[in-house]
Every structure is written in structure tokens, then in C-alpha cells.
N, C-alpha and C positions, 0 to 999 in steps of 0.2 A: 134496751136491746130487743129487737123483734124476736118473737117466739115462734112465728110461723111465716108462711109466704115462700115456700119452696118453689123453685122454678124448673121446668123441663122444656127443652126445645131441641130442634135439630137445626144445624147450621146449613141452610140450603141455598141454592142459586138465587132465589128471590131476594134473600138478604143482601147478597153481593150486588145484585142489580140496583136495589134501592140506594145503597151507599154510593155506587158509581154515579147514579143519577143525581143524588144529593150534591155530590162534590162538583159535578159538571155545572150545576146550576148556581151553587153558592160560592165555590172556591176557584173555578176555572178547571177545564178538563185535564185529565191526567192519564197517560197511557200506561201499559204494563212494563214493569222493570225487568230487563232480561238477565240481570244477575250481578249488579255491582254492589251488593250489600254484604257487609262484613260483620262477623259476629265479634263480640267483646266479652271477655271473662268478667266475672262478678267483681265490682269495684269497691264493695264495702267489706272490709275484713271482719271476720268473726260472725258473719250472718248465720243464724241458725236456719233450718229448713223453714220455708215460708209458712207451712202449716202450723208450726209451733210458735211463730212470731207473736201471736196474740192469744196464746194459751189454748189453742185448738189443734186437733190432729189433722184437720182438713187443710188443704191448700188454700192460700189466700189469693183471691183475684181482685183486681187486675195484677198479674205478675210484673207488669211494667213498673209498678210502684216499688217492688223489691229492687229492681235494677237501679232505680233512682235513689235508693237508700231510705225510702219512706217507711217501709216495714221495719227496718232495723231501728229507726228512730222511735217508732211506736212501741217497739219491744223495750227500748231503754226507758221510755216514759209513756205508759199507757194513757196518761191524761192528755196527750197531744192529739186531740181529735178535732180541733177547730172551734172548740167551745168558746163562746164570747166574741167570736169574729163575725163581722157582717160582710158577707162575700157577694159581690155583684157579678152577674154573668149577663153580657149583652148578646142577644140572640136575634138573628134575622128571621123573618118569615120564610117558611119553606117554599111556598108557592106564591105566584103573582098572576093577576088577571091580564087581559089583552092590553090594558093600558099601563101595565107594569106597576099596578097598585098592590101593595103587600096584602095578603089574605089573613094576616094575624095568627097564622099557625106557627108560633114561635116557642110553645111550651113543651117541656118534657112530658112523657107519658105518665101521668100521676097515678094511673091504676096499677103501675108495676110494683111488685113486692118490695123492691129495693128503696122505694121512696115513701113507704108507709110511715116511717118515723122521721122523715126529713122535714125540717122547718123551712118551708119555701113560701115566698110571696111573689106576686106577679104584677108587672107594671106595664100598661099599654094604654094608649089613647085612641086606638083604632076602633071603629064602630062595630066591626064584625065580631061574632062570637069567637073567643080564642080557640085555636086548634093545636094539634100535636105535630111536633117536628122530630124526625129521626136524628137530625144533627143535635138539637138541644137535648134529646133524651140521652144520647151517647155522652155528651160533655157533662151533663148534670149527674149521670150515674158515676162517672169517674171521680167527680168531686164529692157528691153528697150521698151516694148510694150505700145501703147497708142491708145485707140479707144473710141470715145465719147459715143458710145452706142453699146451694144452687147446683144445677146440673146443666150440662150442654153436651151435645154429641161429640164423641171422641175424647171426652175429658172425664176424669174422676170427679166425684162430688167436691164442691169447694165452698168456702165462705166468701162472700162478696163484701168488700169494705173500700169505700172511696177514701180520698185523701183527707177530707175535712167533713166527716159525716155529721158532726154535731154543731157545725157553723150555721149561721142564719143566712140562708140563701135568698138573694133578691134577683129575680129573673126579669130583665128589661127587654121589651121589644125595641129593636134597633132605632126606628125613627122616633119613637117616644123618648129614648135616651138622648138622641141627638138634639131634638128640638127643645126638650126641657132642660137638660143638664149641659150639653156641649154648647149649643147656641146661647143659652142663658148664662153660661159659666157659673153654674150652681153645682156645688159638690153634692153628689148623691149621698144618702145616709148609709154609706158602706165604707169599710176599711181598705178595700181594694176592688178592682173590677178587671174582668178579662173578656177578650173577644176572640173567637176562633174563626175569623173571616177577615177579608180585607179587599183592597183593590190595588191595581198596579200603579196608580198615579196619586200623588199628594193632592188633597182637595181641601175645601174649607172645613169640612167636619173632621178630617184627620188632623189638620192644624189646630182646630178647636180642642181636640183631645190633648195635643201637646201643651196648649195654653192652660187647660184644666189641670194637668199634672204640675205645671210650673206654679200657677197662682193659688191652687187650693191644696196642693200636697197629695192629691190622689195618686195611689199606686195603680198603674194600668199595665197589663200584660196582654200581648197579642201575638197571634201566629204570624210567621214570616212568609209562608207560602209553600207550595208543593213541588218545587223543583222545575227542572228544564222540561219535563214532560207535561207540566201544566201550561195553561195558556199564557201566563205571565210569571216571571221568576220571583219578584219581590213584592210583597203586599204591604200597604199602609193600612192601619196605623203602626203595625209591627215594625216597619222600616223607619219610623220616625225617630228622632234623636232622644226624646225624653221617655218614650214608651219602652218597656222591656220586650224585646223581640225574641221569639222562641222558634228554633228550628227542630228538626226531627232526627232522632236516632232510629234507624230502621231495624226491623227484626231480621233474623237470619233466614237464609234461603233453604228452609227445611220443608219436607213434605208433611211432617207430623204437626198438627195444629198446636198441641201442647208445647212442642219445642218452639214454634214461632211465637207463642205467647210468653215464653219465659227466657228466651235468649235473644240478645240484641246486638246490633252492628254499628258501624259508623254512620254519621250523617254524610250524605253524598248528594251532589248537585242534581242527580236525576230525581230525587224524591224530596229533597230539602233545599229550598231556595237559597241561593248564595249571593253574597255581596261581591263587589261594593255596590252601594246605591248610586243613583245618577250623579249625585254631588260628591261621590268618592268616599262616603263613610262606610265603616265596617258594620255589617249585620250578618247573621243574627247576634244577639248578645250571649245567649246560651242555647244549648240543645237539650232535648229530653226524649225518652222513649215514648212512642205513641201507639203502638199496636196493643189494644186492650180488649178484654171482654166487656161489653156494654149491654145495658138493658134493652130488651125487645121494645119496639116502637108500638106494636099493635096488640100486645097481650099483657096480661097482668102477672105473668111469670116468664122466665126464660132469658137467655143471654145469647148474644151474637158477637162475631168478631168484627171489630171496627176497622182494622187495617192500618197501614202505614200512612198517616196523614198528619200534618202539623197541627190540625185542629185538635187532635187528641193528645199531642205532646204538650200543648199549651196549658190545659187544666192540670197536668202533672206538675209543671213548673210553677204555675200560679198557686196550686195547693201548697207547695213547699213555702212560698211567700206567706200564705195564710197561717201556716204553723209558726213561722217566725213572728208574725204579728201577734198571735196568741201568746207566745212566750214573752214578747216585749210588753204587752199590755198588762201582764201579771207581775212584772218586776219594774219598780220605779227607777232603778238604776239604768234600765235599758230604754226608758221612755223617749230619748232622742230619736230612736229608730222608728218611732211611730208619730213623730212630731209633724204637724202640717207644714212646718218650715224646714224642709230638707230631709225628712225621714224617708221619703221615697228614694232619694239618692243613696241613703245608707243601705236600705234593703237591696237595691240594685247592686251596689258594690259588694255586699256580702254574698249575694247569690252568685255573682260572677267570680269573685276571688276564690270561693270554695269549690268551684266546678272542677271536674276531673278532666285532664287532658287525655284524649284518646289518641291512639297511634296516628301518625302523620300530622298532628297538630303543628302548625307553624304560622307565623305572622305573614300576612300578605300573599304574594305570588310564590310559586315554587322557586326556591333559591336557598343558598347556604347561609346567607346573612340573616341576622335578626333585624327585621325591618323596624327602624325606630319611628317611622312616620305612619305605620299601619299597626294599630294596637292589638288586633284580634285576627284569628283565622277566619277566612271568608265563608267557611261552611260550619265550622265548629264554634265560632265565637270564642268565648273564654273557655269553653269545654262543656261537658255534660253535667247537668245539675246533680248535686250530691247532698241530700237532706241532712245526713249526719254531720258532715263537715260544716254546712251552713249553720246549723244549730250550734255547733261548738264555737264557731267564729262569733256568732251573735252573743252567746252567753259569756264569751271571754271578756266582754265589756268594752266600754269606751275608755280610750287613753288619749290624752291631749299631747301636743308637741312637747318634746323633751325625751327623757328616758321612758321607754315603753316595753311591755312584755313582747314575747315572740309572736303572739297572736292577738288581734284586736281590731278596733275600728274607731273612727272619729267623725264628728260632724263639726265643721269649722268654717272659717273664712280666710281667704288669702288676698293680699293687696299687692299692687305693683310696686317695684322697687327692690333692689338687691338686698336691702337689709330687712325686707318684709317676707322672706320665705318662711315656710313652716317646715321645721326639721324634726323628724321622729328617729330616735336612736335606739337600736337594739344591741345589746351586749350578749355574746355567746359565752358559755362557760368554757368551751374548748373549741379549737379551730377545726371542726369536722365539716365534711361536705353535706350541705342541706340545700333544699330548694326554697328560695324566697319568692313569694308572690305578693304583689301590691296592685291594687286597683283603685283608680281615682275616677269619680263620677260627679258631674255637675249638670245643671239643666240649661238648655237653650232658651232664649227669651222670645216671647210672642205678645202681640197686643191682645188685650182681653175682649175686644169687640170684633164682630165679624167684619171681614173674612179672616181674622186672626193672622194678620200679617207677621211673618218672621222678622225679627229685628236684629239682623246680623251686626249692625253698627254698635250694639251694646253687648254682643256675645263675648265671652272671655275665651282666650286661648291659653290653656293651662299646660304645664309640663310636669312630668313625674321622673324623678331620678333615684337611683340607688348607688350609694358610695360605699366602698369597703375601706376601712381605716385600720391601720396597723398601730396599736397603742405605743409600740416602740418608736414609731416614726409618724406621728399624727399630722405633721405638716405636709405630708405627701399622700393625700387620699387618692384612691383609685376609683374612677368612674366605671362602675361595674355594668350599668345599663341605663338607658333612658327611653322614655316614650313621649313623643312630641308630635302628635298628629296635628295637621293644620286645619282639619275639617271635623274631626270627631269631638264629642264631649265625653269621651271615655279614654283613659290612658291605662295601660296594663303592662306589667312586667312579671316575667316568670323566668328566674335566672338562678343558676347554681352559685353557691357561695365559694369563696376562694380559700384554699388551704393557707393557713398562717394568719388570716385576718379574723379577728374576734368581734369587731365592732362594725355595724352597718347603719347607715343613715338613709332614711327615705325622705326625699325633699319634694315638697309641693311648692310650685311657684308659677308666676306668669311666664309664658314662653318668651315674650319680649319684655325684659325687666325695665328697659329705659323708655318704653313708649308712654305717651301721655295717658294717665288713668281715664278710663271710660266710666267706670262705676266707682264713685267715691266711697261707697260702702264696701267695696271689695266684692269678691264672688264667693258664694256659699258652695262648699264642696263636701263630699263624703269620701273617706279613705278607708279601705279595708286591707289588712295584710295578714300573712301567716308564714311561718317557717316550718317546713315539713321535711321529714326524712326522704331522701331520694330513693324511690322504689324502682327495682329492676322491672323492665317490661319485656316479658317473654311470651306475649300473646301471639297466638297463631294468626290473628287477623293481619299481622304485618305481611303474611305470605298468601293467605287464603283470600284472594281478591274478589272472588264471587260469592263468598260467605256460604258455601255449601258444606263446610265442615271438613274438607280435605284439600290438600295442596296437590295440584295436578296440572295437566296440560292446559286446562281451561284458564287457570290463573296465569300461566305463561303467555297465553294468547292475549289476555287482557293487558298484561305488562307490555307486550310488544306493541300493542295499539297505543299505549300511553308513552312510548319512548319519547324523550325530549327531541323536538324537531318535527314530530309527526302531528302534534296538536298545536293550536294557537297558543302563543305565550300568555294569553289572557285566560286560558282554560285552567280549571282546577282538576288535577289528576293525581290519583294515588299511585304508589309504586316506587317512590324514592326511599327504599328501605334503608339504605346506607346514610340517608339524610345529608348528602353532600351537595344538594341543590339541583341534581339532574337525575332523570330516570334513564339508566343505561345498562350496559352489560354487567356491571358490578351488582346491580339489583337482580338481574337475571340469575347470576350465579348464586346469590343468596336464596332465591326461591328454589333453585335446583338442589341446594344443600338441605332444604326442608321438604323435599318431594315425598309424598305419601304420608306426611304427618296429618293426624286427624284431631279434630276438636273433641273435647270430652263429650259434648252432646251428640256428636256424630256416632260415637261408639255405642250409645244407648238408644239411638233412633233406628229401629229395625227397618223402617221404610226406606232408609238411605244407605244400607250396608249391602 
């Protein structure tokens, strides 16, 4: 633990300029959001004040980690620091010359106090002397930073602690990573890798990452893009089928910086890129809060506000995967979750299945039906990452087909043929209403040689079903829900159990059971499931559509603009409060009934009262 290295700084306009410039260059330009951000109440029950989470009276920054459940997880097990995990971060050079050659300024600011105890190594084959990047500094501080005391303008003193401060960080210059590991299909010596950038089109190097995930078992996490105000809506490799794509949960629309850093809203298409992809797949896979305090780029002390960008939500989600890997590496019973043969699918399934559904979550387009061919919400994915629930799901352990506990996961194979389905059976003690979630993940197939051609002819089309069975009448099972996308390699079910039914079966099979088998060895898959209490959702964010902490005429104006029929049927719009499939007068009446209601943070934020 560091004993010194306090930081002081003011958060001034130059900082904001540098970040805007950074993103226009490396992520695609992005305009100002006029107010479609919603706030969300804390999702982890029993959280103590952030300042006491790690035995200190100071607030812990970044506060986004509290929202994602990371601080609560650290409170329950202080040893979860990333120790023993080799964490790869792929960073692009910040500047390029007239010939578009990278200038090798891809490293974080190593002079900064928060990196003094970090175990970082760097990998580049460029001839120029390595330089510093604002982008890399921000991402690496979220992951690896640790500072016992920090200060920033408009904030009380705080402790700074990244998600995995004791992991072994390997920072790769982008083209070095691509040429050595992607083009060579050589697994880097890391347990997982992340990238907080991308491009709008699939390319040889993005397909190469898909192949690397499939053939070497590498876990790869990438940002999905910065929404409709960016130059392009969906970024690869995050939009690829085997990579875990991460979207953004925006902060609330508050004047006070401390509030913006501690209260978060929905993912929304203006700031978080939305699916579907060009080939119709659902993306992102999950979302995470992104507005964080991050280390200064040009000083050895001090912190600045990163802002709402998917680049910063990605290390939050990736860090949670790192904590899961640490846990699995320390427990032999959990070793399949870090196996090079399918462990990446297990971790992806666990991360997605444990995610929290935020208000307005639904499958596919706006509509009342549960879309069986669209497994995820086009903006929220499976939901917002939840470190506590993900860790509980992992440590519940592996269970094979047959009778299983209410929470768990499996790594297995499925074969074509009616008699070759994999069936998992849960028995409830009493027929009470709960929420059953199940997530099925498998990899798409690619050649291992450039240009890493996709091999759709050997891809598998799997199906996920949930059946309810009445023990008094087992010959008449009820098909409760199914997920059967024709293009995705993820299937997801989130459904309420049925009164009177105490036995539930989760069935994994090929979608076309009678088709001629393509893979004689079957398809490797990961399945994660959980049975949870149904929680009432009384959040103000159902009505506070501009996330300013009060329900008023501004929210009514947004709702009116989103009325069904006024927007394209392809648009993603919030406002269906009644969840009847349309945005109409019934939703307007619901907002009127909540008029003048205030969020808890609004009542304590003097700048907005």
C-alpha cells in the first residue's frame, strides 16, 4: 500500500478539451447530449458508504465502481484485488504523423502517484521513444490505480482504488499486438485482454481477434462505441460475436460534479452505441458505468473527470472479469471457467446472466411480446454488470445436466438429434414467484490464417428453452419461454416462474434437431443460470426521462417526442412506462401522476434546487 503520493488538481476547461480531442481522434467525434440521461438507484443491497467499504473514512473513487458492485465485492472479500491475474490492455498511439504512422505514445503517465505500486510492463515494436496517452492513462488508472489519498476541485478528499490494483498489467501498443498476436494467432501471456477503441467495419484484424478467442481461449473485452452522436454507431471488435462488447451507463444530469461521479443512469443510444449489427446480431453484451475520476496525464498528482464514454465503461466490466479469473484460478473446482477450451464462454455467460436489468429493458424492438429471436436489449444487452452477483454465480460452481441447484453454470457440449439435448432440472421447495435467468454462449468459427475468414458453414445454431413442470401432471409440461436467434451465438431468457409449478427444466439443443450434423464432435457451450427473488422496481427513472432528478414538463416533452408513430419503427426510444408495447397517452398519465417527484440525490444537491 502506498504511504504517500497525494494529488491536488483543479478540473478546468483544458482537461475537457484534451478529452474531447482524444475521442474525436481515436473513437469518432461525439456531440453534447441535451438531456436523455436517466439516473438509477443503487443496485447492490446492503452497500455501506463507499468510504468505509475498504476500512477507510474517505470516499473511494472511482465511484462508478460502487455502482457496478465492485466496492461491495471488495468489502466482502478484501483479497479480491486482481492478485495473480495477468491483465492485458491494448492501447492505440495518441498521435500520428502526416503519413498516419503511429507515434508510439500509447503508455499511461507512469509519473502519477496512483501508478507507483502498479506492476506494469510495456510491449511495442515501434522505433520511436514511447510517449504518454491521455486515453491510456485514464483506462489504466481505472484498472490498476491506487492512491491512499487524493483531492480534486469540488470534491472532498478521497482514496483512489482501481478494480484490479494488484494484477500484473501488460500494456500493448495496438499494431504490435495485432502483428505479433493477432496475425500470428499467438496467445499473449495474459489471462484476459481489453481494448477501449474500435472501428465501424469488420476487418482482418477484428476477425483475427475473433479467431484468437476461439482457438486460444483468450478472453477479450472491448467497447461498443459512443452512440448516435459519434461518427459511427457500432465499433468492432466489440461488435464481433466472440468478443464481450461493453456499452455505457451514463451519469445523471446534475450540476454538481460529486453527484455526476456517484449517480448513474440508463444506457441510451445518444451516448452508447446500439444494435443490431449489420448482420442482425444483438450488441452490446453488457453495459457498465463509465464516468470516472482518472489520473492526470501531465502531472505526478491529481485527478480529472473522464466523462461518459464507453472507453471507460469497458475497464469497469473487464475488471470484474479479472476478479472472476482471480477467484477461479484460486479454486480447482472452478478451473473450467479459466480453461483455454471454453472458459471464455463461461465467463461471458456468467457476466451476462448476473447483469441487472435496468428500467425499460426488453428484447428487440419496442413491443409487448418477448422476442424469441432477439435474445438481448439492443442498448442494455443483458443488463448492467453486477460484480457481487457475478461472483456469487461463479462460486456457486459447476453443475452438469440432470438435477441442479438454483444457481450455477456448466461447460459442456451438445450434439444434434432429439435424444441428444442437454437438460438441467431445478426443483423449488415451494411454488412461489421468482425470476429465472439463463444464458447460453458459444463461439463462432474462423480460419486461423489471414484474413481469418468466417466459417458460417460450420457455425452452430443453438436453442435455449425453459419448461415448467407440474409434478402432479408431468406428462403435460409448459413451455415457459425460449430463445432461438438465427444469427446470434448468445441465447438469453429472463422469465417469471409460474404459480403452482415447482420443477423447471433448462434445455440446450440444436435449433434444427433433424439437420445433418456439421460438427461430429458437437458444439462446446457454456450455460449460466440463476433463480432470484422478484424485486419491485419503484425507481424514479421510469418517469424522469432527462435524468435531472425531478419529474416535470421537460420529461413530458421528451415523452411526447417519443410517442409511437412519431419515430421510426427502428428507433430505440424510452417512455413505454406501462410496458404494453407502445408509447402513448397511458404513459403520459403515469408521468403526470408522478409529477414533481424528486430523486434522492436531487434533494441533497443544492445546485439544482
